[in-house]
DRENDO-1510 file (C-alpha; in Angstrom, 1 decimal, always signed):
<recs>
REC; n; res; u; v; w
REC; 1; MET; +190.1; +169.3; +136.4 .
REC; 2; LYS; +193.7; +168.3; +135.9 .
REC; 3; LYS; +193.4; +167.6; +132.4 .
REC; 4; TYR; +191.3; +171.2; +131.7 .
REC; 5; ILE; +194.7; +172.6; +133.5 .
REC; 6; ILE; +197.0; +170.5; +131.3 .
REC; 7; ILE; +194.9; +171.3; +128.3 .
REC; 8; TYR; +195.4; +175.2; +129.0 .
REC; 9; LEU; +199.2; +174.8; +130.1 .
REC; 10; LEU; +200.0; +173.4; +126.8 .
REC; 11; GLY; +197.8; +176.4; +125.2 .
REC; 12; LEU; +199.7; +178.9; +126.6 .
REC; 13; THR; +202.5; +177.5; +125.0 .
REC; 14; PHE; +201.6; +179.1; +121.6 .
REC; 15; THR; +202.2; +182.3; +123.0 .
REC; 16; PHE; +205.8; +181.9; +123.1 .
REC; 17; CYS; +206.4; +180.2; +119.8 .
REC; 18; THR; +207.9; +182.0; +116.5 .
REC; 19; SER; +205.4; +182.8; +113.6 .
REC; 20; THR; +203.4; +186.2; +112.6 .
REC; 21; LEU; +200.7; +185.0; +115.2 .
REC; 22; GLU; +203.7; +183.5; +117.6 .
REC; 23; LEU; +201.7; +180.2; +117.9 .
REC; 24; GLU; +202.7; +176.5; +117.7 .
REC; 25; PRO; +200.6; +173.6; +117.2 .
REC; 26; VAL; +200.4; +171.3; +120.1 .
REC; 27; SER; +199.4; +168.1; +118.7 .
REC; 28; GLN; +197.9; +166.8; +121.5 .
REC; 29; ILE; +195.3; +169.4; +121.7 .
REC; 30; SER; +194.7; +170.0; +118.1 .
REC; 31; SER; +194.9; +166.1; +116.7 .
REC; 32; ALA; +191.2; +164.4; +116.6 .
REC; 33; SER; +192.0; +162.0; +119.2 .
REC; 34; TYR; +191.6; +164.7; +122.0 .
REC; 35; TRP; +188.1; +165.2; +120.6 .
REC; 36; LYS; +186.2; +163.0; +121.7 .
REC; 37; THR; +183.4; +164.1; +124.7 .
REC; 38; GLU; +181.2; +167.0; +125.4 .
REC; 39; SER; +184.1; +166.9; +128.7 .
REC; 40; ASP; +186.3; +167.8; +126.0 .
REC; 41; VAL; +184.5; +170.6; +124.4 .
REC; 42; ASN; +183.8; +171.9; +127.9 .
REC; 43; GLY; +187.8; +172.0; +129.1 .
REC; 44; MET; +188.5; +174.0; +125.6 .
REC; 45; LEU; +186.1; +176.5; +126.3 .
REC; 46; ALA; +187.5; +177.1; +130.1 .
REC; 47; ALA; +190.5; +177.8; +128.2 .
REC; 48; MET; +189.7; +179.9; +126.4 .
REC; 49; TYR; +187.9; +182.0; +128.7 .
REC; 50; SER; +191.3; +181.9; +130.8 .
REC; 51; GLN; +193.2; +183.2; +127.9 .
REC; 52; LEU; +190.9; +186.1; +127.4 .
REC; 53; ARG; +191.0; +187.1; +131.1 .
REC; 54; GLU; +194.5; +187.0; +131.3 .
REC; 55; GLU; +194.5; +189.1; +128.3 .
REC; 56; THR; +192.0; +191.4; +130.2 .
REC; 57; THR; +194.7; +192.1; +133.2 .
REC; 58; GLN; +196.5; +194.6; +131.2 .
REC; 59; ASN; +196.5; +194.8; +127.3 .
REC; 60; ILE; +192.7; +195.1; +126.4 .
REC; 61; TYR; +192.9; +197.3; +129.1 .
REC; 62; ILE; +196.0; +199.6; +127.4 .
REC; 63; TRP; +194.4; +199.4; +124.1 .
REC; 64; GLY; +191.1; +200.8; +124.8 .
REC; 65; GLU; +191.7; +203.4; +127.3 .
REC; 66; LEU; +195.8; +204.6; +127.8 .
REC; 67; ARG; +195.8; +206.7; +124.9 .
REC; 68; SER; +193.2; +209.3; +125.4 .
REC; 69; ASP; +192.2; +212.2; +127.6 .
REC; 70; ALA; +191.3; +209.7; +130.6 .
REC; 71; LEU; +194.7; +208.6; +132.3 .
REC; 72; GLY; +197.9; +210.5; +132.8 .
REC; 73; THR; +201.1; +210.2; +135.1 .
REC; 74; SER; +200.7; +209.7; +139.1 .
REC; 75; VAL; +202.8; +209.9; +141.7 .
REC; 76; GLY; +204.7; +206.8; +140.9 .
REC; 77; SER; +207.0; +206.3; +138.2 .
REC; 78; PRO; +205.7; +207.2; +135.1 .
REC; 79; ILE; +206.2; +204.0; +133.1 .
REC; 80; TRP; +203.4; +204.3; +130.8 .
REC; 81; GLN; +204.0; +207.8; +129.1 .
REC; 82; ASN; +204.9; +206.1; +125.9 .
REC; 83; TRP; +201.2; +205.8; +125.5 .
REC; 84; TYR; +199.2; +208.9; +127.3 .
REC; 85; LEU; +201.8; +210.9; +125.9 .
REC; 86; ASN; +201.0; +209.4; +122.0 .
REC; 87; VAL; +204.7; +208.3; +121.3 .
REC; 88; LEU; +204.5; +205.0; +120.4 .
REC; 89; ASP; +206.4; +202.9; +118.3 .
REC; 90; GLN; +207.3; +199.6; +117.0 .
REC; 91; HIS; +210.0; +199.6; +119.4 .
REC; 92; ASN; +208.3; +200.9; +122.8 .
REC; 93; SER; +204.6; +199.6; +122.3 .
REC; 94; GLY; +205.0; +195.6; +122.9 .
REC; 95; ALA; +207.5; +196.1; +125.9 .
REC; 96; SER; +205.7; +195.2; +129.5 .
REC; 97; PHE; +206.4; +195.7; +132.7 .
REC; 98; PHE; +204.4; +193.7; +133.7 .
REC; 99; GLY; +202.3; +190.3; +132.6 .
REC; 100; THR; +202.3; +189.2; +129.2 .
REC; 101; PRO; +204.2; +191.1; +126.2 .
REC; 102; ILE; +201.6; +194.0; +125.1 .
REC; 103; THR; +201.3; +192.1; +121.1 .
REC; 104; TRP; +198.8; +190.0; +119.8 .
REC; 105; ALA; +200.3; +186.9; +120.9 .
REC; 106; GLY; +197.8; +186.2; +123.4 .
REC; 107; LEU; +194.4; +187.2; +121.2 .
REC; 108; TYR; +195.8; +185.0; +118.8 .
REC; 109; SER; +195.8; +182.4; +121.4 .
REC; 110; ILE; +192.7; +183.1; +122.1 .
REC; 111; ILE; +191.7; +182.4; +118.7 .
REC; 112; HIS; +193.3; +179.1; +118.3 .
REC; 113; SER; +190.9; +177.7; +120.8 .
REC; 114; CYS; +188.1; +179.4; +119.2 .
REC; 115; ASN; +189.2; +177.5; +115.6 .
REC; 116; LEU; +189.6; +174.0; +117.6 .
REC; 117; ILE; +186.2; +174.1; +119.0 .
REC; 118; LEU; +184.6; +175.4; +116.0 .
REC; 119; LYS; +186.2; +172.3; +113.6 .
REC; 120; TYR; +185.6; +169.7; +116.2 .
REC; 121; THR; +182.5; +170.0; +118.3 .
REC; 122; PRO; +180.0; +169.2; +115.8 .
REC; 123; ASN; +181.4; +165.5; +115.0 .
REC; 124; ILE; +180.8; +165.3; +119.0 .
REC; 125; ASP; +177.5; +164.1; +120.9 .
REC; 126; PHE; +175.9; +166.1; +123.5 .
REC; 127; ALA; +173.5; +164.7; +125.7 .
REC; 128; LEU; +171.6; +167.5; +125.0 .
REC; 129; GLU; +171.8; +169.6; +121.4 .
REC; 130; GLU; +171.1; +173.1; +122.9 .
REC; 131; LYS; +174.3; +172.7; +124.7 .
REC; 132; LYS; +176.5; +171.9; +121.7 .
REC; 133; ASP; +175.0; +174.5; +120.0 .
REC; 134; PHE; +175.7; +177.1; +122.6 .
REC; 135; ALA; +179.3; +176.0; +122.6 .
REC; 136; ILE; +180.2; +176.7; +119.0 .
REC; 137; ALA; +178.0; +180.0; +119.6 .
REC; 138; GLU; +180.7; +181.3; +122.4 .
REC; 139; ALA; +183.6; +180.3; +120.4 .
REC; 140; TYR; +181.9; +182.5; +117.8 .
REC; 141; ALA; +181.0; +185.5; +119.8 .
REC; 142; MET; +184.6; +185.0; +121.1 .
REC; 143; ARG; +186.3; +184.9; +118.1 .
REC; 144; ALA; +184.4; +188.0; +116.6 .
REC; 145; TYR; +185.3; +190.0; +119.8 .
REC; 146; VAL; +188.6; +189.0; +119.5 .
REC; 147; TYR; +189.5; +189.9; +115.8 .
REC; 148; PHE; +187.1; +193.3; +116.8 .
REC; 149; VAL; +189.8; +194.5; +119.5 .
REC; 150; MET; +192.0; +193.5; +117.1 .
REC; 151; ALA; +190.9; +195.6; +113.8 .
REC; 152; ARG; +190.4; +198.4; +116.1 .
REC; 153; THR; +193.8; +198.5; +117.2 .
REC; 154; TRP; +195.7; +197.9; +114.3 .
REC; 155; GLY; +193.2; +197.7; +111.2 .
REC; 156; GLY; +194.0; +194.8; +109.4 .
REC; 157; VAL; +195.3; +191.2; +110.6 .
REC; 158; PRO; +196.2; +188.2; +109.1 .
REC; 159; LEU; +193.1; +186.4; +109.1 .
REC; 160; MET; +193.1; +182.6; +110.5 .
REC; 161; THR; +189.7; +180.5; +110.6 .
REC; 162; GLU; +191.5; +176.9; +110.6 .
REC; 163; PRO; +193.5; +175.5; +113.8 .
REC; 164; VAL; +197.2; +176.2; +113.4 .
REC; 165; SER; +198.4; +173.2; +110.8 .
REC; 166; GLY; +202.2; +173.7; +111.1 .
REC; 167; LYS; +202.7; +174.6; +107.9 .
REC; 168; LEU; +204.7; +177.6; +107.3 .
REC; 169; GLU; +202.6; +179.4; +104.8 .
REC; 170; ASP; +199.4; +178.4; +107.0 .
REC; 171; ILE; +201.3; +180.5; +109.7 .
REC; 172; GLN; +203.2; +183.1; +108.3 .
REC; 173; LYS; +200.1; +185.2; +106.5 .
REC; 174; PRO; +200.1; +188.5; +105.5 .
REC; 175; ARG; +197.4; +191.2; +106.9 .
REC; 176; ALA; +193.9; +191.1; +105.6 .
REC; 177; SER; +192.4; +194.1; +104.6 .
REC; 178; VAL; +190.3; +195.7; +107.0 .
REC; 179; ASN; +187.6; +195.4; +105.6 .
REC; 180; THR; +187.9; +191.6; +105.7 .
REC; 181; VAL; +188.3; +191.4; +109.3 .
REC; 182; PHE; +184.9; +193.2; +109.6 .
REC; 183; GLU; +183.2; +190.6; +107.3 .
REC; 184; LEU; +184.5; +187.5; +109.4 .
REC; 185; ILE; +183.4; +189.6; +112.5 .
REC; 186; LYS; +180.1; +190.1; +111.0 .
REC; 187; SER; +179.7; +186.6; +110.1 .
REC; 188; ASP; +180.7; +185.4; +113.4 .
REC; 189; ILE; +178.1; +187.2; +114.9 .
REC; 190; ASP; +175.4; +186.2; +112.6 .
REC; 191; GLN; +176.5; +182.3; +113.3 .
REC; 192; ALA; +176.7; +182.7; +116.8 .
REC; 193; SER; +172.8; +184.8; +116.8 .
REC; 194; ALA; +171.6; +181.8; +115.1 .
REC; 195; LEU; +172.9; +179.5; +117.7 .
REC; 196; PHE; +172.3; +180.4; +121.3 .
REC; 197; HIS; +168.1; +180.7; +121.1 .
REC; 198; THR; +167.6; +182.1; +124.1 .
REC; 199; HIS; +167.8; +185.5; +125.7 .
REC; 200; GLN; +168.7; +184.2; +129.1 .
REC; 201; PHE; +172.2; +184.5; +130.5 .
REC; 202; VAL; +172.1; +180.1; +130.4 .
REC; 203; LYS; +175.8; +180.0; +131.8 .
REC; 204; GLY; +175.9; +183.1; +134.0 .
REC; 205; ARG; +177.1; +186.7; +132.8 .
REC; 206; THR; +180.8; +185.6; +133.0 .
REC; 207; MET; +180.3; +183.6; +129.6 .
REC; 208; TRP; +179.0; +184.4; +126.3 .
REC; 209; SER; +175.0; +185.0; +125.9 .
REC; 210; LEU; +172.8; +185.8; +123.0 .
REC; 211; PRO; +172.4; +189.1; +125.3 .
REC; 212; SER; +176.0; +189.7; +125.2 .
REC; 213; LEU; +176.4; +189.7; +121.9 .
REC; 214; ASN; +174.1; +191.9; +120.7 .
REC; 215; ALA; +175.7; +194.4; +123.1 .
REC; 216; LEU; +178.7; +193.2; +120.7 .
REC; 217; LYS; +177.2; +193.2; +117.1 .
REC; 218; ALA; +175.7; +197.3; +118.3 .
REC; 219; GLU; +179.2; +198.2; +119.4 .
REC; 220; VAL; +180.7; +196.6; +115.8 .
REC; 221; TYR; +177.8; +198.2; +113.8 .
REC; 222; LEU; +178.5; +201.5; +115.0 .
REC; 223; TRP; +182.0; +201.8; +114.6 .
REC; 224; THR; +181.3; +199.8; +111.1 .
REC; 225; ALA; +178.4; +202.5; +110.5 .
REC; 226; LYS; +180.9; +205.6; +111.6 .
REC; 227; LYS; +184.2; +204.5; +110.4 .
REC; 228; LEU; +183.8; +202.0; +107.0 .
REC; 229; ASN; +181.3; +204.0; +105.6 .
REC; 230; GLY; +178.7; +201.9; +106.8 .
REC; 231; GLY; +175.8; +204.7; +107.0 .
REC; 232; GLU; +172.3; +204.3; +108.2 .
REC; 233; THR; +172.5; +200.5; +107.6 .
REC; 234; ASP; +174.3; +199.8; +110.3 .
REC; 235; PHE; +172.7; +202.2; +112.3 .
REC; 236; THR; +169.6; +200.4; +111.9 .
REC; 237; VAL; +171.5; +197.5; +112.9 .
REC; 238; ALA; +173.1; +198.6; +115.4 .
REC; 239; LEU; +169.8; +200.0; +117.3 .
REC; 240; ASN; +168.2; +196.7; +116.4 .
REC; 241; ALA; +171.0; +194.9; +118.5 .
REC; 242; CYS; +170.4; +197.4; +121.6 .
REC; 243; ASN; +166.6; +197.2; +121.7 .
REC; 244; GLU; +167.3; +193.2; +121.3 .
REC; 245; VAL; +169.8; +193.4; +124.5 .
REC; 246; GLN; +166.6; +195.5; +126.4 .
REC; 247; LYS; +165.0; +191.1; +125.6 .
REC; 248; ALA; +166.6; +190.2; +128.8 .
REC; 249; ASP; +167.1; +189.9; +132.1 .
REC; 250; VAL; +168.9; +193.5; +132.7 .
REC; 251; SER; +168.3; +197.1; +134.0 .
REC; 252; LEU; +170.0; +200.0; +135.8 .
REC; 253; LEU; +170.3; +199.4; +139.2 .
REC; 254; ASN; +169.4; +202.3; +141.9 .
REC; 255; GLU; +172.9; +203.8; +142.5 .
REC; 256; PHE; +175.8; +203.7; +140.4 .
REC; 257; ALA; +178.4; +202.3; +143.5 .
REC; 258; GLU; +176.1; +199.2; +143.5 .
REC; 259; VAL; +177.7; +198.2; +140.0 .
REC; 260; PHE; +181.2; +197.8; +141.5 .
REC; 261; GLU; +180.4; +196.4; +144.7 .
REC; 262; TYR; +183.1; +193.3; +145.4 .
REC; 263; GLY; +180.1; +191.5; +146.6 .
REC; 264; ASN; +177.9; +192.3; +143.9 .
REC; 265; LYS; +179.2; +190.6; +140.8 .
REC; 266; GLU; +177.3; +189.5; +137.8 .
REC; 267; ASN; +174.0; +192.0; +139.0 .
REC; 268; ASN; +171.8; +193.0; +136.6 .
REC; 269; GLU; +173.9; +195.5; +134.6 .
REC; 270; ILE; +176.6; +193.4; +134.0 .
REC; 271; ILE; +176.0; +191.7; +130.5 .
REC; 272; PHE; +179.5; +190.4; +129.9 .
REC; 273; ALA; +182.2; +190.7; +132.2 .
REC; 274; ILE; +185.5; +188.4; +132.7 .
REC; 275; SER; +185.7; +186.3; +136.2 .
REC; 276; ARG; +187.9; +187.2; +138.6 .
REC; 277; SER; +188.4; +185.9; +141.9 .
REC; 278; TRP; +190.9; +185.0; +144.7 .
REC; 279; GLU; +190.6; +181.5; +144.0 .
REC; 280; GLU; +191.4; +181.5; +140.6 .
REC; 281; THR; +194.2; +184.7; +140.8 .
REC; 282; PRO; +195.3; +185.4; +143.8 .
REC; 283; ASN; +197.8; +188.3; +144.2 .
REC; 284; THR; +197.7; +188.5; +140.6 .
REC; 285; PRO; +199.1; +191.8; +139.0 .
REC; 286; CYS; +196.1; +193.6; +137.3 .
REC; 287; ILE; +195.5; +197.3; +135.3 .
REC; 288; TYR; +193.3; +198.1; +138.5 .
REC; 289; LYS; +196.0; +197.4; +140.7 .
REC; 290; TRP; +198.4; +199.7; +139.1 .
REC; 291; MET; +196.6; +203.0; +139.6 .
REC; 292; ALA; +195.8; +202.3; +142.9 .
REC; 293; PRO; +197.4; +204.0; +146.3 .
REC; 294; ALA; +200.8; +203.0; +147.8 .
REC; 295; GLU; +201.5; +203.7; +151.4 .
REC; 296; ILE; +205.2; +204.7; +150.6 .
REC; 297; PHE; +203.7; +208.2; +148.3 .
REC; 298; LEU; +200.7; +209.1; +150.7 .
REC; 299; PRO; +200.8; +211.6; +152.8 .
REC; 300; ASN; +201.8; +211.8; +156.5 .
REC; 301; ASP; +198.7; +214.0; +157.7 .
REC; 302; LEU; +195.9; +211.9; +155.0 .
REC; 303; ASP; +192.7; +212.5; +156.1 .
REC; 304; GLU; +191.8; +209.7; +158.3 .
REC; 305; ASN; +188.3; +209.4; +156.8 .
REC; 306; VAL; +190.4; +208.6; +153.4 .
REC; 307; ARG; +192.5; +206.3; +155.2 .
REC; 308; SER; +190.1; +203.9; +156.1 .
REC; 309; ARG; +188.7; +204.0; +152.5 .
REC; 310; ILE; +191.7; +202.7; +150.9 .
REC; 311; GLU; +193.9; +201.0; +153.7 .
REC; 312; PRO; +195.6; +198.2; +153.5 .
REC; 313; TYR; +197.8; +200.1; +150.7 .
REC; 314; SER; +199.0; +197.6; +148.1 .
REC; 315; GLY; +198.4; +199.2; +145.0 .
REC; 316; THR; +202.0; +200.5; +142.5 .
REC; 317; PRO; +200.5; +204.2; +140.9 .
REC; 318; PHE; +202.5; +204.3; +137.8 .
REC; 319; MET; +199.2; +205.9; +135.7 .
REC; 320; GLY; +196.6; +207.8; +137.2 .
REC; 321; PRO; +193.6; +209.9; +136.6 .
REC; 322; SER; +194.2; +212.6; +134.2 .
REC; 323; ASP; +193.2; +216.2; +135.2 .
REC; 324; ILE; +190.4; +216.1; +132.2 .
REC; 325; ALA; +189.1; +213.0; +134.0 .
REC; 326; ARG; +189.2; +214.5; +137.4 .
REC; 327; ASN; +187.6; +218.1; +136.7 .
REC; 328; LYS; +184.9; +216.4; +134.3 .
REC; 329; PHE; +182.2; +215.8; +136.4 .
REC; 330; ASN; +179.7; +218.4; +138.1 .
REC; 331; ILE; +179.9; +219.0; +141.7 .
REC; 332; ASP; +176.3; +217.0; +141.8 .
REC; 333; ASP; +177.3; +213.9; +140.0 .
REC; 334; LYS; +177.4; +211.1; +142.2 .
REC; 335; ARG; +179.6; +209.2; +139.9 .
REC; 336; LYS; +182.4; +210.6; +140.9 .
REC; 337; ASN; +183.4; +209.5; +144.4 .
REC; 338; VAL; +182.5; +206.1; +142.9 .
REC; 339; THR; +185.2; +206.6; +139.6 .
REC; 340; LEU; +188.0; +208.5; +141.3 .
REC; 341; LEU; +189.5; +209.1; +144.6 .
REC; 342; GLU; +191.3; +212.7; +145.2 .
REC; 343; LEU; +193.8; +213.3; +148.2 .
REC; 344; PHE; +194.4; +216.6; +149.9 .
REC; 345; THR; +197.1; +217.9; +151.9 .
REC; 346; TYR; +196.5; +220.8; +154.4 .
REC; 347; SER; +198.1; +223.6; +155.2 .
REC; 348; PRO; +198.3; +224.4; +159.5 .
REC; 349; ASP; +195.7; +227.3; +158.6 .
REC; 350; GLY; +193.3; +225.0; +156.9 .
REC; 351; GLU; +194.8; +226.0; +152.9 .
REC; 352; LYS; +193.9; +222.3; +150.6 .
REC; 353; THR; +196.1; +221.5; +148.2 .
REC; 354; PHE; +195.5; +218.7; +145.8 .
REC; 355; HIS; +198.4; +215.6; +146.3 .
REC; 356; SER; +197.2; +213.1; +143.8 .
REC; 357; SER; +194.5; +210.9; +142.6 .
REC; 358; TYR; +193.6; +207.2; +142.1 .
REC; 359; LEU; +190.9; +205.0; +140.8 .
REC; 360; GLU; +188.5; +204.0; +143.1 .
REC; 361; LYS; +185.9; +201.6; +140.6 .
REC; 362; PHE; +188.1; +198.8; +141.1 .
REC; 363; THR; +189.4; +198.5; +144.6 .
REC; 364; GLY; +189.0; +194.3; +145.0 .
REC; 365; THR; +188.7; +192.5; +148.3 .
REC; 366; VAL; +191.0; +192.8; +151.4 .
REC; 367; VAL; +192.4; +188.8; +151.9 .
REC; 368; SER; +194.0; +187.9; +155.1 .
REC; 369; GLY; +195.4; +191.6; +155.5 .
REC; 370; VAL; +196.1; +192.0; +151.6 .
REC; 371; ARG; +194.0; +194.1; +149.3 .
REC; 372; ASP; +194.1; +191.8; +146.2 .
REC; 373; TYR; +192.7; +193.3; +142.8 .
REC; 374; THR; +190.3; +190.6; +141.6 .
REC; 375; ASP; +187.3; +192.9; +140.4 .
REC; 376; ASP; +185.7; +191.4; +137.7 .
REC; 377; TYR; +186.7; +192.8; +134.7 .
REC; 378; ILE; +183.7; +194.5; +132.9 .
REC; 379; ILE; +183.2; +194.4; +129.1 .
REC; 380; TYR; +179.3; +195.3; +128.3 .
REC; 381; ARG; +176.9; +196.8; +130.9 .
REC; 382; TYR; +173.8; +197.9; +130.9 .
REC; 383; ALA; +174.1; +201.6; +130.5 .
REC; 384; ASP; +176.8; +201.3; +127.7 .
REC; 385; VAL; +174.2; +199.7; +126.2 .
REC; 386; LEU; +171.9; +202.4; +126.6 .
REC; 387; LEU; +174.5; +205.3; +125.4 .
REC; 388; MET; +174.9; +203.0; +122.4 .
REC; 389; LYS; +171.5; +203.1; +121.5 .
REC; 390; ALA; +171.3; +207.2; +122.3 .
REC; 391; GLU; +174.2; +207.2; +119.9 .
REC; 392; ALA; +172.4; +205.0; +117.0 .
REC; 393; LYS; +169.1; +206.6; +117.4 .
REC; 394; ASN; +171.0; +209.6; +117.2 .
REC; 395; ALA; +172.3; +209.0; +113.6 .
REC; 396; LEU; +168.9; +207.9; +112.1 .
REC; 397; ASP; +167.6; +211.4; +113.1 .
REC; 398; GLN; +165.8; +209.8; +116.2 .
REC; 399; ASP; +165.7; +211.6; +119.7 .
REC; 400; PRO; +168.2; +209.9; +122.4 .
REC; 401; SER; +166.9; +211.8; +124.9 .
REC; 402; HIS; +165.4; +209.2; +126.7 .
REC; 403; GLU; +168.3; +207.1; +126.9 .
REC; 404; ILE; +170.8; +209.9; +127.7 .
REC; 405; ASN; +167.8; +211.2; +130.8 .
REC; 406; GLU; +167.5; +207.5; +132.4 .
REC; 407; ILE; +171.6; +207.6; +133.0 .
REC; 408; ARG; +171.3; +211.0; +134.0 .
REC; 409; LYS; +168.3; +210.5; +136.6 .
REC; 410; ARG; +170.9; +208.1; +138.4 .
REC; 411; ALA; +173.8; +210.0; +138.2 .
REC; 412; TYR; +172.5; +213.2; +139.9 .
REC; 413; GLY; +169.3; +211.6; +142.3 .
REC; 414; GLU; +167.4; +214.5; +143.2 .
REC; 415; LYS; +168.8; +217.0; +141.6 .
REC; 416; TYR; +168.4; +215.3; +138.1 .
REC; 417; GLN; +165.6; +218.0; +137.3 .
REC; 418; ASP; +169.1; +220.4; +136.6 .
REC; 419; TYR; +171.0; +218.1; +134.3 .
REC; 420; THR; +167.7; +217.1; +132.0 .
REC; 421; PHE; +169.2; +216.5; +128.3 .
REC; 422; VAL; +167.2; +218.0; +126.0 .
REC; 423; ALA; +167.9; +217.2; +122.2 .
REC; 424; GLY; +169.7; +219.6; +120.2 .
REC; 425; SER; +171.3; +219.5; +116.4 .
REC; 426; LYS; +172.6; +215.9; +115.2 .
REC; 427; VAL; +176.2; +217.3; +116.3 .
REC; 428; GLN; +175.9; +218.4; +119.7 .
REC; 429; ASN; +173.8; +215.4; +120.6 .
REC; 430; ASP; +176.7; +213.1; +119.8 .
REC; 431; GLU; +179.2; +215.6; +121.5 .
REC; 432; GLU; +177.0; +215.2; +125.0 .
REC; 433; ILE; +176.5; +211.3; +124.1 .
REC; 434; LEU; +180.6; +210.8; +124.0 .
REC; 435; ASN; +180.5; +213.4; +126.5 .
REC; 436; GLU; +178.0; +210.9; +129.2 .
REC; 437; ARG; +180.3; +207.9; +127.8 .
REC; 438; PHE; +183.5; +209.4; +129.3 .
REC; 439; LEU; +181.5; +210.3; +132.1 .
REC; 440; GLU; +179.4; +206.9; +132.9 .
REC; 441; LEU; +182.1; +204.5; +131.8 .
REC; 442; MET; +185.8; +206.3; +132.2 .
REC; 443; PHE; +188.7; +203.2; +133.3 .
REC; 444; GLU; +186.4; +200.8; +132.4 .
REC; 445; GLY; +188.8; +200.2; +128.9 .
REC; 446; LYS; +186.3; +202.2; +126.3 .
REC; 447; ARG; +187.4; +205.9; +126.0 .
REC; 448; TRP; +190.2; +205.8; +123.5 .
REC; 449; TRP; +188.2; +203.5; +121.0 .
REC; 450; ASP; +185.6; +205.7; +121.7 .
REC; 451; LEU; +187.6; +209.1; +120.4 .
REC; 452; VAL; +188.8; +207.2; +117.4 .
REC; 453; ARG; +185.2; +206.1; +116.6 .
REC; 454; PHE; +183.3; +209.8; +117.3 .
REC; 455; ASP; +186.2; +211.0; +115.6 .
REC; 456; LYS; +187.3; +213.1; +118.2 .
REC; 457; ALA; +190.6; +212.1; +119.7 .
REC; 458; PHE; +192.7; +214.8; +117.9 .
REC; 459; ASP; +190.2; +217.1; +119.6 .
REC; 460; LEU; +190.3; +215.8; +123.1 .
REC; 461; VAL; +193.4; +214.2; +123.6 .
REC; 462; PRO; +196.1; +216.8; +124.7 .
REC; 463; SER; +199.2; +214.9; +122.9 .
REC; 464; LEU; +197.2; +214.6; +119.5 .
REC; 465; GLN; +196.1; +218.7; +119.3 .
REC; 466; ASP; +199.0; +219.1; +116.9 .
REC; 467; LYS; +198.9; +216.1; +114.9 .
REC; 468; LYS; +195.8; +216.8; +113.9 .
REC; 469; GLY; +195.4; +215.2; +110.1 .
REC; 470; GLN; +197.8; +212.2; +111.0 .
REC; 471; ASP; +195.3; +209.6; +111.0 .
REC; 472; ASN; +197.7; +207.2; +110.8 .
REC; 473; LEU; +198.0; +207.4; +115.0 .
REC; 474; LEU; +194.7; +206.2; +115.9 .
REC; 475; LEU; +196.2; +202.9; +115.2 .
REC; 476; PHE; +198.8; +201.4; +116.9 .
REC; 477; PRO; +202.2; +200.1; +115.4 .
REC; 478; ILE; +202.9; +196.4; +115.3 .
REC; 479; PRO; +205.3; +195.6; +117.9 .
REC; 480; ILE; +209.1; +194.9; +116.5 .
REC; 481; GLU; +208.5; +191.4; +118.3 .
REC; 482; THR; +205.9; +190.5; +116.3 .
REC; 483; MET; +207.2; +192.0; +112.9 .
REC; 484; SER; +210.6; +190.2; +113.0 .
REC; 485; LEU; +208.9; +187.1; +113.1 .
REC; 486; ASN; +207.5; +187.3; +110.4 .
REC; 487; ASP; +208.7; +188.6; +106.5 .
REC; 488; ASN; +205.0; +188.8; +105.0 .
REC; 489; LEU; +204.1; +191.7; +107.2 .
REC; 490; GLU; +203.2; +195.2; +106.9 .
REC; 491; GLN; +203.6; +198.1; +109.7 .
REC; 492; ASN; +201.5; +200.3; +109.7 .
REC; 493; PRO; +201.8; +203.3; +108.1 .
REC; 494; GLY; +204.1; +206.5; +109.4 .
REC; 495; PHE; +205.6; +203.5; +112.3 .
REC; 496; GLU; +208.1; +202.3; +109.8 .
</recs>
């Protein structure tokens, strides 16, 4: 274990070094002198997942949700307003208030770990050949996922498929085209798919597996079908990938709230989540804490039933649910009270006035009288896959009603018959699918990328409605902190 910790700490040094990728080769890791045994590979796999966990404390959520219509100001200082007001530029998009800088540096550190595993593992003897295949598959899956995050965020990015060599020309690369990045993503998915061998969650639901790879595959091909002219061919691949996920031990839980219960991690609805626990990351700042109540901002006459739900107070409400998100749920939708918490004040005559709202989905656990926000970060769950399947079916002129109604049966319970979905036109169905994704996956880091994929960002995000046609705004600017390190980089149009 001590050796693995040292490896991980050395790997983190890549983040703070100069280059396009902000990496610096560390000979103790990248030289073949280290790569001798199966345990060496397992150590780097552990580092790879730890690096991804670091990115999910803040950055991946910010790129996937914060610019959408789901979030806005809260009662705390509005320090994230550049994102949800969509006034990002190269000077303000990389600054971090907590945690790691909001750049691609940490993502390239993960890619470097993947590349090391892919280079050296084939030449190492394992007790079981299947375990070697699985380790290689995990690295391919991780690299595909990380490049998918990057391609949706910045478009084309520098491609690194080998460990950092130390040569300047190998590090300071120009950006590859977005099509080339997706070619690598799809190739990595195919490589991993051939090596996992089983539909079971061999290492649990917090490490890559064939079911989580197929969930990634479905999302990748939906993206390229809609954004890169992949059309019917890619929609068909996405649909088949969803069908493959359904061969695994996955199902919708009976109650929506059960999915997010702290004591029910890795339940049957979870396909892939990033493990976080008090033992691993005690009191580590994370995105969920920044959407939670803090006592200083709460009304004195807070209802006792509400008070009991949120004590002890240890949040920092720097952002919160938007009015759009608050008002999205129907009165009969059981998901609302699981997703967000609304606080009201009352006048002496009982008049009700809205005070503030907070995240309710991921409230962590209480350890020694302190609330600790160590919920797992969910990347894929079965409800997400059902709605992706509905999206693919609709695009292929198939009826998406079954999948949508599976979600609604749980959401509305005994009132379901009043909300049964009946298919309409393809445009109408897509609108319903996008809306259902908002209700089901709210605050799970999906909304911005969903809006971009469905081509609805300019229609539904208030801060973008007067900017329709400025498609460059669908990407993020490359932060000046990154641009200044490499003369070969070109800024995204409109952010120069």
